[in-house]
MARSE-384570 format. One record per residue (C-alpha): residue in three letters; x, y, z. Coordinates in steps of 0.2 Angstrom, whole numbers, padded with zeros to 4 digits, always signed. Each point is the difference from the previous one (the first is absolute). Layout:
// MARSE-384570
ALAXYZ...
END
This chain:
// MARSE-384570
MET+0469+0051+0209LYS-0018-0003-0006SER+0001+0004-0018SER-0013-0013-0004ALA-0013+0012+0008ALA+0005+0014-0011LEU+0000-0010-0016PRO-0019+0001-0002ALA+0001+0019+0001LEU+0014+0000-0012ILE-0010-0011-0012ALA-0016+0011+0002ALA+0011+0015-0004ALA+0007-0007-0015GLY-0017-0005-0006LEU-0007+0017+0003LEU+0015+0008-0009ALA-0002-0012-0015ILE-0018+0006-0002ALA+0001+0018+0004ALA+0044+0022+0002PRO+0023+0017+0005HIS+0008+0006-0016SER+0008+0016-0002TRP-0001+0014-0013SER+0018-0005-0005GLN-0008-0015-0009THR-0009+0011-0012SER+0016+0007-0006ARG+0006-0018-0004PHE-0013-0001-0013VAL+0006+0015-0009SER+0018-0005+0001THR-0003-0018-0006VAL-0011+0004-0015SER+0007+0009-0014ILE-0010+0016-0004THR-0005+0001-0018SER-0016+0008-0006SER-0008-0017-0001ALA+0006-0005+0017ARG-0005+0016+0009PRO-0018-0006+0004ALA+0006-0017+0006VAL+0013+0009+0012GLU-0014+0012+0006ASP-0012-0014+0003ALA+0013-0010+0009ALA+0004+0015+0011LEU-0019+0003+0003VAL-0002-0019+0005GLN+0015+0001+0011ALA-0007+0016+0008ARG-0017-0009+0004LEU+0009-0015+0007ASP+0010+0012+0011GLN-0016+0008+0006PHE-0006-0017+0005ASP+0016-0005+0009SER+0000+0017+0009ALA-0018-0003+0006LEU+0005-0018+0006ALA+0015+0007+0009SER-0010+0012+0009HIS-0015-0012+0002ASP-0011+0013-0008VAL-0016-0009-0007ALA-0007+0016-0008ARG+0016+0002-0010LEU-0001-0018-0005GLN-0017+0003-0007ALA+0006+0015-0010ALA+0013-0011-0008GLY-0014-0012-0006VAL-0003-0012+0014LYS-0018-0005+0000PRO-0011+0003+0016GLN-0001-0018+0005THR+0019-0002-0001ALA+0002+0016+0010LYS-0010-0007+0014ARG+0012-0015+0001TRP+0015+0011+0000ARG-0008+0010+0014ARG-0003-0016+0010PHE+0018-0006-0004PHE+0008+0017+0006LYS-0011+0000+0016ASP+0005-0018+0004ASN+0018+0003-0005PRO+0005+0018+0004ASN+0018-0003-0002ALA-0002-0009-0017GLN+0011+0005-0015VAL-0004-0004-0017LYS+0013+0003-0014ASP-0001-0004-0019ARG+0016-0002-0010CYS-0005+0002-0018PRO+0014-0003-0013VAL-0001+0013-0014GLN+0002-0013-0014ALA-0016-0009+0007LEU-0012+0014-0004ALA-0010-0003-0016ILE-0010+0014-0008SER-0012-0003-0014GLY-0011+0015-0005ASP-0011+0004+0015ALA+0005-0015+0010ALA+0015-0005+0010SER+0006-0014+0011TRP+0014-0002+0012ASP+0006-0015+0010CYS+0008+0005+0016THR+0007-0009+0015GLU-0009+0006+0016THR+0006-0002+0017ALA-0011+0001+0015THR+0007+0001+0017ILE-0010-0001+0016VAL+0005+0000+0018SER-0006-0015+0010GLU+0006-0003+0018GLY+0012+0014-0002LYS+0009-0008-0015PRO-0002+0006-0018LEU-0006-0014-0012SER+0001+0003-0019PHE-0008-0008-0014ALA+0004+0003-0019HIS-0010-0005-0015VAL-0003+0006-0018ILE-0014+0013-0002HIS-0007+0004-0017PHE-0006+0018-0003THR-0012+0005-0014PHE-0002+0018-0005THR-0012+0009-0011LYS+0001+0017-0008SER-0015+0010-0002ASP+0000+0019-0006GLY+0019-0001+0002VAL+0000-0005+0018TRP+0007-0017+0005MET-0009-0010+0015ILE+0003-0016+0008ALA-0014-0011-0007ASP+0005-0016+0009ARG+0013-0007+0012LYS+0001-0019+0003
END
């Protein structure tokens, strides 16, 4: 097995992913069930659900290798080009983010979320996975949450 030949590709993929994630909508309902809904907590619950929805949009775009949808979630054009190249070079790649609900921090119109990202590429017919922490930053403008940064 020549796994050493695949290592540079995996490292490059990890670097791209760190610069430039699939969740399900069931994650959104976990916010509602884990936060007690009082009149003062309602905006926080709504914001958490909206941030989760934006992350879900991003993850769905990753799963389908859809660069246009990544940009719609907030990915900048330069980063979108890197994703396009990554998907072209790794057509079977899978990228998944695992984001614990308790790691989401929202303060006003800003939010941050530390997640564990796992990237899997296929090299020489064998899947190779690499996991690392990825930090999402979100901003809210006119009631809409967008991904501002991801590293």
